[in-house]
N, C-alpha and C positions, 0 to 999 in steps of 0.2 A: 508590595501591592502594585498591580499594573498602573501605569500612568504615563505622564510625559517623560521622555528619555532624560536621564540625569546628565550632568556635565562632566562626570568622571571619564577617565580614559576608556574608550570603547573596548569591549571584549573583541578579540580577533578570533573568529571561528572558521574552521575548515569543515565543510559538510560533505560527506561521502555517502553513496548508496541511495541518493534521491535525485537522479539526473533529471533536469527539467526538459531535456530534449528526448526523453524516452517516449515511445509510442504507447507505453502502458500507462493509462490514466491513474492506476493505483500508485505507481512510483511517483508520478507528478503530484498526486494528492499528498503524499508524504512530504514532499518538498514544500508545497504551499502551506500545509498545516504547520510544519515545523518552523518555517520562517515567520508565520503569523504568530505562533505561540511565543517565540523568542521576542518578537517586537512588542507583544502585549505585556511582557514582564516589566517594561519601562526602563530596562537597562540598555544603554547604548551598545550596539554591536555592529561590527563590520564583518560581513559574511562572504566567504568564498565558497561557491558551490562547484563541486567537481562533476563534470558531465562527459559526454561522448564527443564533444566538439573539438575544434582546433583553435589554438591561440587563446587570447584573453578577450572576454566580452563582458558587456553589462546586460543585465536583465531586470525587468520590473516584475516582482511577484505580487499578484493581486491578493489583498487581504480585505477584511471587513472594514478596516480603518484607512484604506487607501493603499497604493502600491508601495512596496519596499524594494529598493534597489540593491541588488547583490552583484558581486563579481563572479564571473564564470571562467573556469579553467578546465582544459581537457585532461583526462587521465585514462589510459587504456592499456590493455595488454596488446603489445604490438612488436613485431620483429623489425620494424623500422626504428632501430635503436637511436638513430640520429634525431628522430622527432622528439621534441621536448615533452610531448604528451605521453610518450612511452614510459611505462612504469620503470623499465630498466634505466632509462635516462634520468627519471625523477630520483630513483634510488641513488645513483652515482652522484648526481648533482647535489643532492641533499647531504651526502657524506662530505662533500667538498665545499660546503658553505652556500650552495645555491647555484653558483656558476651562471647567473643570469637566467636560469630556468624559472619562469614565473610560477609554475606549479610547485616546484621545490621550495621556492622562496615563500610562497603562501603557507606551506606546511611548517617551515622552520620558524616563521614569525607568529604562528598561531598560539593563542593561549590554550586552545584545546582543539582536538579533532573529534567531531561528532560523526558517528557512523550508524546508519539505519539499515544497511544491507538490503535495500528494496523491500523491507518489511519481513520477507520470508526466505531470503536467499543465503543466509548463513547456515548452510547445509550442503551435503554432497548429493542431495536428491536430484539436482539438475546437472550433475556431471562435474568432472574435475576442472574443466576450464572455468565454469561459472564460480566454483569454489575458490579457485586461484584469484580470479578477478575481485571477488568480494572480500577475500582475506588480505590481499596485498596492502591496502591502505591502513588496515588495523595494525599489521605487523610493522609497517614502515613507521607509523607514529610511535609505537613502543620502542623500536630500535633507536629512534631519534630522541627519546625521552620527552615527547610531547604528550600531555595528559589526553587519554582516550576515553570518551564517553560513548557507550553503545546505547543509542536511543531505543525506546521500546520496540521490540521485534520478537520474532520466533527464533528459537535456538534448536537446530537439528531438523530432522534426524540425521545422524551420522552412521553410515554402515561401515565405512573404511576406518580402521583404527588410526592410521597416520593422520587423517583429516580430523578425527575427533580429538587427537592429542593436540593438534595445532589450535583448534577452537578452544580447547580447555585452557591452554596457555594464554590465549587472548583474554578470555573472561576473567582469569585469575589475576591478570596484570592490569586490567583496565581501572581507571579512576572510579568509574561507575559503569554498571551494566544493568540495563532495564529490560524486563520482559513485558510483553503486551497483554498477558492474561495469566491466569493461575497455572495452566498447564505448561505454558512456556517458562514460567518461573520455576516449576519443578525441574524442567530440563536444564535451566540455567544453574540451579542449585547442584544438580548432578555434575555438570561440567566443572563447576568451581571446586567440588570435592572438599577436601580439608581446608581449603582457603576461602570457603564461603564466608562472607561478611555481610550481615544484614544492613550495614550502613552503606555498603557499596553495591551489593547485588539486590536489586529492588524489583518490586512488582508494580506495573503501571497499566496503561491502556494504549491502544493504537492511537498515534497522534492524529490520524485522519478523522477520528470522532470530532475533533475540533475544527475541521475544515469549514470555511465559510461558503454557503451556497450563493451562487451568483446567477441571477436570471439572464438567460441568453437573449439575444436580439430577437425581435419579432420575426425577422426573415428566417432565422435558423429554425423557428418553431412553426412555420406557416402550415406545414402538412399535418402536424399533430395538435395544433392549437384548438381546433373544434372539439377534440376528445377531452381536453384538459379543463374545460369550463367547470367552475366550482359547483354549478347546479346541474352537472351532467346526470343523466338517468342510467347510464351504463358504466360499470366499473372499468378501469383501465389497469391492465397488469403488464408488468415488464418481465422479459425473459432474456437474461444475459447468456449467450452461448460462447463458451471458451474455445477459441481456435486452437489453443494448445492441446486440448483433448479431442475436439471434434474433427480437426483437419488431418490428424496423423493416423495412419492405418495401424501403427504400432503402439498407440497410446494405451490400449487395454493391457498389453503385456508390460509396457514400460512402467506404468503406474499400478500394476497388479489389480486392475479393476475386475470386479465380479459382475458388473452390469455392462450393458451396451449403451454407452453414453449417447450416441447418435439416436438410437431408438428411443431412449428416455426423453430426449429433448423434443423430437418430432411428435411422439405420441402424447406428451404432455400438452404441447401446443394444440394438437387436434382435439384433445378432450376439453380444453378450455373453450375452444370455439364451438364444439358440438354440444357440451353439457352446461354451458353458461352463456350469458349474453355479454361477456366481457370483450372489450377490444384489446388486442395484443400488440405490444410494442417490443420489437426485437432490438436488444441493446448491445452495442459493441463498446466494450470498455478497454479494448486494446485495438485501436484502429490502425494496425500496422498496414504497410502497403499491400496491395492486391498480390496474391501469390505467396506471401510470407506465411510460413507454417503456423505462426502464432496469431494470425489475423482473425479477430472476432468478426470483423466485417464480412470476410469470406464465408465464415461459418454461418452467419445470419442470412446471407444470401442463399446458401445451400438449403437452410431450413425453409426459407420463403418458397423456393422452388418445389420442395417436397410437399408443401401444403396445397399447392395447385390452386383450385378454384376458391378455397377458403381465403386466399390471400388478397382477393380483390377489394373487399370492403372493410374487413375487421382486423387486418394485420398491416402494420407499417414497420419499416425500418426506422429506428430512432435517428434523428439527425446526428451526423458525425461531429461531435464536439471535442475539441482538443484541450479545453480548460476543465480540470476536474471539478472546480466549483460549479461550473455550468451544468456538468453532468449530474452532480449531486442535486442541484435544484430540480432538474428534470425528473430524476428518480424520486425525489421527494414529493412529486405531484401524483404519484401512482397509488393504487389501492392495494396492490400486492406485488411482490417482487420475488423472482427466483433467479439466483445467479450462481455461477461457478467461480468467477473472478472474485476473490474475497473482498477487495475494496469496492467492488460494485455493491456487495451486500452491506458493507459498512456505510456506504452512502445512504442506503435504505434505512438501516437500523438507526443511524444517528439522526435521521429525519423523522423517526417515528413510524416509518412504513413497515408493515409486517412483511417478513422475508423468510425464505427457505433457501437452502443451498445444497448443491450436489458437489461434494468435496472429493479430492483425490489424495489428500494428505491430512495430517492432524491439525493443521494450522487454523482451520475454521472453528473447530469445536470449542476451543477456549474462549474465543470472541463471542460466540453465540451463547455459551454458558453464562458469561458475564451479564448478558441481557435477559437471562432466564429462558432461553430458547434452545436448549440442547436438543430437544426433540425435533427441531426444524433442520437439523443437520443430517443429510442423507450421505453416509459414507460410501462412496462408490467402490471401496475395497471390501466391503462387508455386506453389501445389499444386492439382491437380484434386481433385474430390470422391472419386474412386476411389483416387487415390494417398494422400489423407489417411486414408481408412478403412484401407487396407493398413498404413500406418505406425503408426497408433494401435493396431491389432490386434496388430502385432508388439511394440509397447510393453507391452501387457498380457501377452503370452506371455513376454517377457523380464524380467518384474518381479523375479524372484529375483536375477538378475545386477545389475539396477539397484539393488536394495536393498543389495547387498554394496558396490557402488561408493559409494553415499551414506554408508555407514558410515565410509568413509575420508575423504571429501571435505567432509562437512558440519561436523564439530566445529570445524575451524579457522575456518570462516566464522562460526559462532555466536560464537566467541571474538573475532573481528574486530568483530562488531557492538557489543561492549562496549569494546574497546580504542580504536576510532575515537572513541567518545563521550568517553572519558577524554582523548584528545588534543585534542578540541574544547574541553572544559571547562578543560583546562590552558592552552590558548591564551587563553581569556577571562580567566582569573585573571592571567596574565602581562600582558595588556593593561590590567588594572586595577591593575598595579603590585605584585601579590602574587607572591613567589618560589615555586619548586617546593619540595615537601616532601622 
């Protein structure tokens, strides 16, 4: 049971795939939620988080019970092989006992490597380089004989056979591999093949369902605070615009979309403004630098310009928040939410806010199904522009019924986000020879 940390020897954990210095709030949400869930188990743990930075640093991760201090080490694909953060250097140093490389030494001394793959990146959907980056720490842990736990995530899709074979070997060799929904679990079972073991290959939920909301400062909210009054007379809706899809001219071909994503977003915004009295908040969940192809902020600005005169009174850009807990709090104040970034929609669903999504892969459907909202997933690969607009509009109109459904379905999912971590930690303790309490 969760409680005060025990006095036993702390678990030494290395966490990959949830870099705290990412501009993607979904990835940061995984880090904060995972650290929080581990802390709540009551088992003492010393965590090293691998990120994109240089050298060794300390970071305080905010949780509902106060900050948890973690150690941060860099790990990256780099041709600067002399850099200790280079995976090539880490591999060599690990084979030779560490050689003073702090990243290698953190892995070698770990009781387990926990890997969450950014939630959805254990796939070749995003290209070979991303696959290499995501797979490297998993294979390194297995080569070194360090227990590997794949935290709840999506598995696949894999179109290239060599990448699927590598992924299959990883899940078959892991101490535990958790999927974050039933569809991901089916994919995990397929990858495990004849080596599938229900004790090791498990179905769970996205850890971000357990993320603690944190109210932002008044200064951060000053432009939208008047809209968020509890006794407001007009609904407030949020629209997350994915820069990954909106900003790229080749996204339709790249992700095999059958709809025009830009057209869907702009026309939905116009209809919300024309056919309802709702105020509209454009939400950036990946506040990457201006000009970056993944920047949701750039995409939101583009939508704002397209709306023209509509944007003066009833449309606002949501404040740029870099803490995922703060963004979850803000999304939790809305009356309806439509997002493409999956963790922006998880922030809504886990807060009981009715939500719809425009998806470009299979990853969203399983999560929405778990909440009883499969019909709120608009698959951009199977839906026309007009069909998508009609379904999203209906999602907005049906928000009261959806909110009622979420009230029943979400609490057990949030509870599971904690109990699955307790099961993981208990397995690690047993593997270290410590009995159950």
